Backbone as a ProteinNet text record, in pm:
[ID]
protein_1_A
[PRIMARY]
MTKQIKYFLQNYKMVLHLLFGTSHFGVNNKLWSESGSIFASKGFKKITCLIKNYKMIKVRAFSGFIPLNDAIDLFPGHAKIHNYKKINTDTIKPKKIKLSKAKL
[TERTIARY]
3268.7	3203.8	3170.9	3134.8	3101.7	3226	3343.6	3468.3	3496.2	3466.9	3488.4	3396.1	3271	3174.6	3211.9	3250.4	3289.5	3412.4	3510.8	3631.9	3597.8	3511.1	3473.2	3401.7	3311.3	3238.4	3330.8	3434.3	3528.5	3623	3657.1	3758.8	3708.2	3581.1	3523.2	3591.7	3638.9	3703.3	3833.5	3912.7	4038.9	4015.5	3916.1	3886.7	3841.2	3752.7	3707.7	3822.4	3910.5	4026.9	4115.9	4145.8	4232.5	4163.6	4033.2	3960.1	3940.8	3903.9	3877	3992.3	4097.5	4213.3	4185.6	4115.7	4085.2	4211	4211.9	4330.4	4340	4228.3	4231	4135.6	4023.9	3926.2	3979.6	3975.1	4011.4	4158.2	4242.6	4385	4402.6	4470.8	4488.9	4354.9	4253.7	4119.6	4055.1	4088.7	4030.3	3932.1	3840.4	3743.4	3811.7	3909.2	3981.9	4124.1	4218.7	4359.5	4416.4	4496.7	4559.6	4660.5	4732.3	4831.5	4766.8	4809.9	4756.5	4811	4747.5	4785.3	4870.7	4963.3	5042.7	4963.8	4852.7	4770.2	4657.3	4656.2	4548.2	4554.1	4437	4427.7	4325.3	4334.7	4250.2	4157.3	4044.6	3952.1	3889.1	3875.4	3809	3885.2	4012.7	4096.3	4046.1	3979.3	3926.6	3828.4	3747.1	3645.5	3702.6	3789.3	3841.2	3939.9	3996.7	4098.5	4045.9	3915.6	3859.3	3911.1	3915.8	3961.5	4108.2	4190.2	4332.7	4353.4	4276.6	4289.8	4246.7	4141.8	4098.5	4208.4	4271.4	4381.9	4497.8	4524.4	4633.1	4600.8	4472.6	4433.4	4470.5	4444.6	4479.3	4629.9	4706	4852.2	4907.2	4856	4902	4866.2	4750	4708.9	4807.2	4853.9	4945.3	5091.4	5121.2	5259.4	5287.1	5196.2	5225.7	5145.8	5052.3	4972.1	4879.2	4835.4	4754.5	4813.3	4784.3	4837.5	4798.6	4889.1	4870.9	4744.2	4715.2	4594.6	4467.2	4466	4350.4	4339.6	4452.6	4451.6	4398.5	4436.2	4387.6	4237.5	4186.9	4042.7	3965.8	4024.2	3955.7	3957.8	4069.4	4085.3	4126.6	4036.9	4075.4	4111.5	4050.7	4083.2	4225.7	4265.9	4401.8	4503.5	4469.4	4560.1	4577.4	4471.1	4478.1	4560.1	4540.4	4615.3	4764.8	4801.5	4942.5	5000.5	4924.6	4971.1	5015.4	4936.3	4962	4900.3	4969.6	4921.5	4908.7	4811.2	4793.7	4909.9	4942.1	5047.1	4982.6	5034.6	4982.3	5046.1	4970.2	5025	5025.9	4964.1	4963	5100.6	5180.8	5311	5419.6	5392.5	5491.8	5483.3	5593.1	5597.5	5699.9	5666.9	5763.8	5880.8	5998.8	6117.6	6119.1	6165.3	6179.1	6312.9	6308.5	6429.8	6468.1	6591.5	6639.2	6701.7	6643.5	6691.8	6785.2	6894.8	6986.6	6958.8	6983.6	6961.2	7075.2	7037.9	7138.2	7191.5	7321.7	7384.2	7387.2	7341.7	7342	7455.5
3604.4	3732.8	3799.9	3722.1	3781.1	3840.9	3780.7	3835.2	3972.6	3987.8	4115.2	4222.8	4188.7	4284.9	4323.4	4225	4250.7	4341.5	4315.3	4397.7	4541.1	4556.4	4690.8	4766.2	4700.3	4767.7	4809.8	4731.6	4766.8	4878	4883.4	4976.3	5065.2	5103.4	5179.3	5314.3	5376.9	5507.6	5495.4	5393.1	5373.7	5335.1	5248.9	5205.4	5324.1	5407.3	5525.5	5623.4	5635.7	5723.3	5675.9	5547	5495.4	5494.6	5473.8	5467.9	5606.4	5704.9	5838.3	5936.2	5897.9	5985.4	6107.1	6090.6	6204.1	6251.5	6378.9	6436.7	6405.1	6416	6398.4	6290.7	6267.4	6167.6	6027.4	5941.8	5801.6	5769.6	5868.7	5841.5	5764.9	5651.6	5562	5516.3	5505.8	5461	5551.3	5679.5	5777.1	5865.3	5926.5	6014.4	6137.5	6193.7	6311.2	6305.5	6331.3	6329.9	6469.9	6513	6645.2	6651.1	6543.1	6541.5	6495.5	6554	6517.5	6383.5	6326.8	6195.5	6208.4	6113.9	6113.1	6052.5	5986.3	5925.5	6018.1	6142.7	6235.6	6279.5	6295.5	6351.7	6463.6	6556.1	6675.2	6680.5	6745.6	6778.2	6658.9	6671	6571.1	6438.5	6442.8	6321.7	6218	6262.9	6169	6070.7	6118.8	6033.8	5953.7	6015.8	5948.1	5837.1	5837.5	5738.1	5625	5605.2	5502.9	5362.6	5326.4	5192.7	5175	5277.2	5269.3	5258.1	5335.4	5331.3	5195.9	5134.9	5002.3	4898.9	4907.6	4815.3	4835.5	4960.4	4988.1	4937.5	4937.1	4880.5	4732.5	4661.2	4519	4499.7	4581.2	4568.5	4597.1	4702.3	4736.3	4626.6	4565	4457.9	4341.8	4307.9	4194.6	4232.3	4360.4	4399.9	4427	4386.7	4392.4	4492.3	4564	4658	4586.4	4465.9	4381.7	4240.4	4154.3	4017.9	3944.8	3860.8	3792.3	3707.8	3634.9	3551.2	3635.2	3754.2	3843.6	3897	3930.9	3980.4	3874	3749	3639.7	3621.6	3636.2	3625.1	3741.1	3860.7	3977.8	3982.8	3940.2	3946.6	3810.3	3711.1	3576.2	3568.7	3651.1	3650.4	3697	3804	3856.6	3754.8	3688.4	3588.3	3470.5	3428.9	3315.5	3350.1	3469.9	3512.4	3518.7	3570.8	3591	3479.3	3372	3249.7	3271.5	3345.9	3361.3	3244.1	3193.5	3081.9	3128.3	3071	3103.2	3048	3119.6	3077.2	2998.3	2879.6	2797.3	2843.6	2912.7	2967.6	2865	2749.1	2646.2	2583.3	2577.3	2511.9	2605.7	2734.6	2830.8	2838.5	2803	2808.1	2912	2993.1	3092.6	3025.3	3081.2	3027.1	3070.8	2979.8	3013.8	3082.6	3195.4	3272.2	3254.6	3214.5	3194.1	3325.5	3380.2	3505.1	3479	3549.2	3536.2	3649.8	3623.5	3724.3	3825.5	3951.2	4057.3	4080.9	4101.8	4131.7	4280.5	4323.8	4467.1	4505
12526.1	12506.3	12639.7	12739.6	12869.6	12934.7	12911.9	12966.4	12905	12774.8	12707.4	12763.2	12785.7	12839.5	12982.5	13062.5	13201.4	13207.2	13120	13117.7	13076.7	12975.5	12932.3	13044	13114.4	13221.2	13335.5	13361.8	13468.1	13424.8	13296.2	13247.6	13135	13138.6	13027.1	13007	13115.3	13101.6	13023	13054.7	12984.9	12839	12814.2	12677.9	12593.4	12646.9	12573.2	12550.5	12648.3	12633.1	12518.8	12514.5	12409.3	12273.2	12271.6	12145.5	12084.2	12165.5	12113.6	12131.6	12201	12217.3	12302.2	12413.1	12500.6	12572.5	12610.4	12673.6	12822.3	12895.1	13040.2	13090.4	13020.8	13063.7	13038.5	13140.1	13123.5	13137.7	13157.9	13175.4	13305.5	13301.4	13416	13473.3	13387.7	13423.3	13529.6	13528	13620	13543.5	13617.1	13554.3	13495.1	13566	13517.5	13569.9	13483.5	13522.8	13505	13600.2	13590.4	13476.5	13456.2	13349.2	13218.9	13109.8	12978.9	12932.1	12833.3	12782.6	12657.5	12640.4	12517.7	12402.1	12431	12327.1	12281.6	12326.5	12294.6	12148.4	12089.3	11954.5	11957	11859.3	11862.8	11743.1	11764.3	11657.6	11587.6	11455.4	11373	11370.9	11404.2	11404	11504.2	11610	11709.5	11646.6	11555.5	11493.9	11378	11298.9	11180.4	11212	11326.9	11362	11450.6	11456.7	11545	11511.2	11384.3	11345.2	11378.9	11349.7	11382.4	11533.3	11610.3	11755.8	11811.5	11753.2	11797.9	11771.3	11654.4	11624.1	11720.7	11757.3	11851.4	11991.7	12029.3	12158.7	12162.3	12051.7	12046.3	12054.7	11982.2	11984.3	12123.3	12187.8	12323.2	12423	12405.7	12497	12490.2	12370	12355.2	12378.2	12392.8	12417	12563.9	12652.5	12795	12874.9	12815.1	12892.3	12988.4	12951.2	13039	13032.9	13129	13125.1	12996.4	12947	12819.1	12816	12922.7	12924.7	12912.5	12974.2	12960.6	12818.6	12758.1	12620.5	12524.6	12546.1	12461.3	12477.8	12600.3	12623.9	12559.7	12561.8	12508	12355.1	12294.6	12149.5	12094.6	12095.8	12052.3	11904.1	11820.7	11678.5	11653.3	11720.2	11706.8	11758.9	11868.9	11926.2	11831.4	11765.1	11672.7	11549.4	11495.2	11376.1	11405.3	11520.9	11554.8	11641.4	11657	11723.2	11868.4	11944.7	12087.4	12162.4	12261.3	12343.9	12488.5	12560.1	12701.6	12783.5	12888.9	12980.1	13092.9	13118.8	13227.2	13357.6	13438.4	13563.1	13676	13654.9	13759.2	13778.6	13673	13682	13733.2	13737.8	13784.9	13936.8	14001.7	14147.9	14189.7	14288	14333.1	14405.3	14384.3	14449.5	14595.4	14679.7	14820.6	14839.6	14904.9	14929.9	15075.7	15097	15232.4	15281	15385.1	15440.4	15557.2	15557.2	15670.9	15768.1	15894	15995.1	15992.5	15986.7	15982.6	16123.9	16132.8	16262.6	16282.1	16396.7	16426.5	16514.1
[MASK]
++++++++++++++++++++++++++++++++++++++++++++++++++++++++++++++++++++++++++++++++++++++++++++++++++++++++

């Protein structure tokens, strides 16, 4: 639960933007964006679609908008229903790339 609160406090502008469908506030987690959002909704629809927008936030989180391990921490119920597992990043080692010297 503390991870969820911490994430919301860090990204409250983006969360409010996705939840209420604002046009410029919260786009890219900024206070105001010059470009409009494709997720914007107008009028009374902003309030009536809160449940649908919350469900879409969960779907977007698990489809790559944020790292999978963070999405599992934020929405553990959704992860359990859809059988998502955490990725063990300790076993992933970066490959060493051998660079050759370029001749000038």
